[in-house]
Structure formats: structure tokens, C-alpha cells
N, C-alpha and C positions, 0 to 999 in steps of 0.2 A: 325429622326435625329434632329427635332426641340425640343426635350425634354430637360429639364434642366439636369445638371449632377446629381442632387439629385434624379430626377425621373428615370433616367437611372439606377442608382445604385439600387434603390428599385425594378425596373422592373427586373433587372438581378438576384437579390436575390430571388424574387418570382419565376422566371423562373427556376432557379436551384432547388428550393424546389419542384416545381410541377413535374420536371423530376424525382426526387427521389421518388415521390409518384405515379409514372406511369401515370401522367396526364400532359404530356409535353406541356408547353407554349413555343413553339420553337422559338429560335432566330438563324437564319442561319448564316453561317460563313461570307458571304459577308456583312451582316448587322454589325456584330461585327468588321470586318476590317474597315468598314466605320466609326464606332464609334471611332475606334482607331486613325483615322486621325484628330480627333478634338483636340488631344493633351491636354486633360483635365486630371488632376491627379486623381480626384475622379472616372471618367469613367474608366481610366486605372486600378485603384485599383479594381473596381467592375468586370472588365473583367478578371483580374488576379485571382480573388477569385472565380468567378462563371461561367466563360465560360466553355463550354464542347467541344471546338474545339482545338485540339492539336496545330495547326499552330499558332493560336492567342496567347495562353498562353505561348508556347515555345518561341515565338519571344519576348514577354514581359519579360520573365525570362532572356533570353540571353542578352537583351539590357539594363537591369537594373543593378545598382551597387550592389556589394555584400552587404548583410545585410540590403538592402534597404526595405522600406515597400512594394514596388511592388514585389520584389523577395520573401519576406516572404508570401505575399498573394498568389503567384503562388504555393508555397510549401504547402499551406493550402487548395488548390483547391481539392474538393471532387467529381468533375464531370468527370474528365478524366479517361479513362480506362488504365490499365497496368501502374499504377503509381508506381515509378517515372520515369521509362525509357521513357515514352511518353513525359515527360517534358524535361529531361536533355540529353537523348540519350541512345542508347542500352547499356545494362549491359554486362560486367562491364566497359569496355572502358571509354567513357566520364564520366560515373557516378562515376567510381573510381577516375578519375582525379578531379572531383568536390569535392568529399569527402575529399580529401587531403587538400583542402583549405576552406572547409565549416566552417562558424562561429558557435558558440554555439547557437545563435538565430535561424540560419538556420536549424541546426540539431534538435532543439526543435520543430520547425514548421513542419519539415518533419516527425518526429516520432509521433507527436500528430495526424497526418492524418490517419484516420482509413482505407483509401483505399490503403495503402501500400501493395504491393504483398508479399505473404509469400516467394516465391522463392528468391526475392531480400534480404529479411531479413536473411533467413538461409544460403543463399549462401555467404553473407558477413560475418556472424558470424563464419562459418566454414572455411572461406578463401579458398574456392575451386572454380572450374569453372571460373577461370580467376581473382578471387579476391585476389590472392596471393600477389599482389603488395601492399596491405594495411598493413603497418607496425604496430607493437605493440602499439606505442603511439597514432596513429590515430584511431586504432580500440578501444583502451581504451576510447578515447574521445567520440567516437560514443556510446559505451556501457554505458557511464556515464549518457546518456539520455534515455536509452532503456526502463526503467520502465515507461516512458511516453506513450509508444505505447499501443493502445488498444489490439494489438495482444499478449501482455504479460499478459493479464488478465486471467480469468478463462479458463483452458484448456477444450477442447471439449470431452465429453464422447463418441461421435460418432467417432469410430476409422476409419470410411471411410473418415473422414476429416483429412487424415494423414499429409497434409501440415501444418495445424494449430498447431498440437502438435509438429511437427518437428521444428518449430521455437523455442518453449519453450525448447525442448531437446537440441537444438544447444546452447541456452543461458546457460543452466546448464553445458554443456560439456566444456564451456570455462575454467572451473576450472581444466580441464585435459590438456588443450593445451597452455594456456597463461603462461608467466613467473610468478613464485610465488614470486612476489615482493610486498612491502608494498603498492605501488601505486595501483597495481592490486587488492590486498586484500581489500583496501578501496572501490574500484569500485564494485567488485563482492559482497562484504559483504553487501553493500547498495542494489544492485540489488536483491540478493537472499532473502532479507527481504521482498521484494514486490511480489515475484513470488509464485504462487500456486504450490502445489505438486500433486494434484489429476490428474490422467490419464496421468502422465508423468513418464518416467522411463529411467534411465541410468545405465550402468553396474558398479557395485562395487563402489558406491559413497563413502563409508568409506575408501576404498583404495585410492581414489583420494584425500580425505580429508587429508591423511598423508602428502601430499605435502605442506600443508598450516600451517606451524609452524614458529614462530619467531626463527631466528638463535640464539643458546645459547650465542654466543659471541657478539651479537648486544646489547650492554648495553642500548642504548637509546631506541630502540624498546621495549626491555623488560620492561623498566621503564614506557613507555607509556601504555603498556598492564597492568602492575600492577596498574597504576593510574585508568584505566578503571574499573578494579575489585573493587577498593576502592569506585568507584561511582556507583557500582551495575550494571555494563554493561560489555560487552565483548570487547576485542581488535579486530583490523581489521582482522587478520588471523583467530581468533576464530569465527568471524561472518561468514566467508566462510565455516569453518568446521560445524558450526551450520546449515547453509543452506543445506549442503550435508547430514547431519545427519537427517534433516527433510525428505529428500527423502528416506533415509535408513529406517525410521520408518515404512514404508509400509511393510517391510519384517522382520526387526529386532524386537526382543521382547522389550516391554516397560521396563520390569524389568532390562534387560541388559543395556539399555541406562541410566536408572536412577542410576545404580550402576557403570557406567563408571568412570574411572579416568579422563576423558576429560571433563572439565567444559562446553565446547561447546556442547558436546553430551547431557549432562544433560539439558542444556538450551533449546535445541531443544525439548526435552520431555516436559519441563515446558510450552513451548510456544504453543503447539498444541495438546497434548494428553488429554484424559479424565481421569485425575488423581482423586483419592479418597482423603479423608481428611488425612488418614494415610500417603499416599505418599507425600502430600503437607507438612505435618509437618516434615517429614524426609528431604525433600528438603530444607525447611526453616532452619532447624538446620544445614544443610551442607553448604548452599550457601547464606543464609541471603537475602539481598536486591536483589540480582540477581533473586532469585526465585520470589520475588514480581514483579519485572519489567517484567519478561517474562510471569508469570501466569496471571497478570492483563489483558494483551492483549489477552489471550486465551479464545475465546468465548465459548468453551465447558465448561469451569469452571463457567460461568455465568448462565448456564442452570439449575443448581440445587441449592437449598437454602443452603445445607450443605457445598458445596465448596465455595459459596459466603461468607457464614458466616466465614468459616475458613480463607479465605483471608482477610476479614475485620478485624478479630481479630489480624492477623499478622500486618496489616497496623497500627492499633491503637498502638500496642506495639513498632513499629519501629519509635520512635519519632525523630530520628536523620536524617531522609530522607524526600523526597518529596512524599512519598508513599501515604499519606492521600489524597493530592490533586489529584494525579494520579488516585487513586482508585475512587474517587467521580466523576471525569471527565468521566471516563470510565463507571461508573454506570449510569450517566445521559444519555450517548450515548446509552447504551444497553436498558435502560428503554424506550427510544423513539422508538428504532427499534423493540424491542421484549417485549411489555408491558405484555403479557400474562405470561411470565416467572415469573413475580412479583405479579400475582393476589393474593389478600387477604394476602399479606405478609408484614411483617415489621421486620427489624432486622434479616432477614434470617429465620423467622418462620412463619407458617401460622397464619393468623389473625382470631382467634377463641375466641369469648368472653367467652366461657365456658371451655377454655383449661387450667384448673387449674393445671393440671399435666404435663405441658410443661417441658420436661426433660432438656432444655437448660437454664441455669441461665442467667439473664440479665448481660451485660458487659458494660464497659465504651464506647465501640464502639457503642452499641445500643443507648446510650444517645447522643453521638456525632452525630449519623446519624439523630436522631430526631431533634436535634438543627439545624443541617445543612439544613434539609428539610424545617423546619419552617422559617429559615432566608431567604431561597431562594423561599419561597412560593410554594414549590413543592407539598404540600398537603393542602387541605382546612380545614376549621373548622369542617365540618362533618366527616372528616377523622381522626381528632385528638383524638376524644373520643375512637374509637376502638383501636387506637394505645396505648393510656394510659391504657386501660383495659388489652390489651395484655401484656404490660410491667408490669402492676400491678400484674399479676400472677407470675412474675419472679423477683420481687424486694421487698425490705423491705419498711415499711411505710415511712421512712425518704427519700428514693429515690422518692417515689410517691409525697411526699410533694415538693421536689425540682423540679420535673417535672412540677407540677402544677404551681409553681412560674415561671418557664421558659416559659410555654405557655402563662401565663398571661402577662408577660413582652413583649413577641414578638407581641401578638395581640394588646397590648396597643399602640405600635409604628407602 
């Protein structure tokens, strides 16, 4: 009890950590209640965040003001069992009442907590088992933060963990049950972009997708969708259909999706399937910048040098968009995560000093890539020589002369 507030806070943090590591440095409930009587804000914050006694945390939550630091710390507590009913009250009853008035900050803190129980999440999303009182607007507010939840990450391939995948299925099924309004299209479109499709299944996702179309007589909504197309992206309703099409690609043929009249279905294929160069060229001819936006984010297309090269050449040709920056940002990210995909490679081709018969001619994109890497110190001096040799097999003498001048100028500065 004589410890300073700072020492108490550090002790509580370490105690909570030791409990999670199965080496409990136990603080009993009476001690925590005694600390509570000191009325110190830092101590109360540490109790709210790290205590594993329901009575202590619940009293702090109930006595604190909405959206206050104490309340947010309670919602971030990872030590309590059966969260959040142990904190707020049995579900749905008091929990449903609290959700009707919860702030954005409170929902964010709640959903970022990895100890949320799956029955709470799928019960609320399905609006069953007493959750029927949650209206569409409040549910949409809740769902707008749902992608923050760790439970929305990678589904489990272990089908014995049925509750884990049930949460994800309930999220996808919202497209079947909520009103097909633009507000809901915006919310679900964002959520579906974040959700994985592996090990998750719902019935007839393309039939559900038919609900999500802009009304023909809604001139303003149609203009917003057309503007999205001009910027190389999808409208809100189309993003919902794209998400559902991603689910459908588990059973639908890739060719049928690429040939679909629905731009959202094609976008789904561009964003996740292992397309070949011919399919990429056909998609670029049909959908232009949309193909680039979706395909650049498709990790499967970064695994082979042929598809990387195809995308890079599209990017260089598309001088009217931000595709070049988008491509190189993604390339840097992928190179860090998967360097072996790029071993001995430059410009999409294997780095072989004796490769005089390289069938791919050098392009402006190759030169741009070399310039970009030099300017950002992505490769060192020892790497420049094999790069120039590889390009020399694919360029005329005038290009080689230009490259030499480029390298000299960069190294000079």
C-alpha cells in the first residue's frame, strides 16, 4: 500500500503479463480493493487495464463516465474471463442497453480486445438469442469497427473450432439480412475488403450479391459510382458484390468470373486469383486502371516474374494514374516480406550474366525501376554491375551508354 502510483501501475502490468504466461504473480481482490480506496487516477487506470477480478473492474466501469480513460481501459482489459459480459452484465440484457449508447471510442476499444467471446460476436451479428432489440443503425455503427477485431482475421482450418468460423460466417451473412442501402453498402464494402475467405462458406453468395445494386433511378448514386470507375475503383454497392464474389470463387470457375458482365465479379478475380499474363492483358484491355488497382494488391501475382513484369509494363504505360507509385510501394513491401521471390532477378527476369538469349526485350519500365532503386539506395554498388550486364543483353548500345551516365550521376551525389 505504500508503493507510489507509478510503482503500482508497473507492478499490475507485470502481474497481468505473468498470469498470461502461466507464472502468476498474484494480486488478490482485497489488495486491489484497498488500492482502489487511494483514489489515485493512475492506480485506477492500472486496475481497470490489468486487474483480473471482475468485481473491481466492473465497479470501475460502472462508476466512470462514458468515453472516459477509465472506461476505455476497462474495455481493453485482457485478464477477465467471459468478456464482455463479466464487465457489463449478462448478454444480451445490460450489454444490449450499453451498446445502444456506446461511443465510437468505446466500440473501438471493445473490438480490439482479443478476449471477446465468439458467442457474443455472432449472437449480436445474427441478432438472435435476445439481440433482436439492436436496430439497423446501431448494428451498422458496431459493424463499422468490426474489422478491428482479431476474431475477424484468418479463419481456422480446424473445423472443430466451429465458433471461430461462425463469427466470420455471421459477418458475411450480413449481406443477406441487412437493408441494401448505400450506408450499409459503404460499411459492408469496407468490412469485406478486410475479411479472409479461406475456410468460410455461405450459401449462394452470388444470389445474395444481386441485392446490392444501385437503383437505376438514383441519379446521384449512379454518378458517384461512375466517378469511382473513372478513378479506377468500385462504387460502394460494387464493393459488396466484389466481396461476395471472392467467396464464390471457391466454387465458381475463374473463366466465368473474368467473362462476367459484372465489373465487381471481375474485380474479385483480379484481386485474389493466380492469373496468367494473357488473362492480365485481357483484363487490362477491358477494365484499365481497375485491373491495376486490384491486381497490384494480389499477392499471388507477385510470386512469379512473368506476372510481375506484365503488371509493371501496364503501370509504366498508364501515365495518367498513380499506378507507378502504387506499384513501387507494393513492390518494396513484398520484397521485404518475401525476398526469395526476387532472388537473382531484375526487371522481372533472372539475373544471369551469360543470358544473351533473354527473350524479353528491355522496356522503359526496366530503366525506370533501375533509376528508382538507385535513387532509393535499394541496391548497392556490387549489385549494379550484374544489373547493367543483364540489361545490356536486352538493350542497344545507346541505352547502355545512358544507363552508365545514370549510374555515374547517382553515385556522384
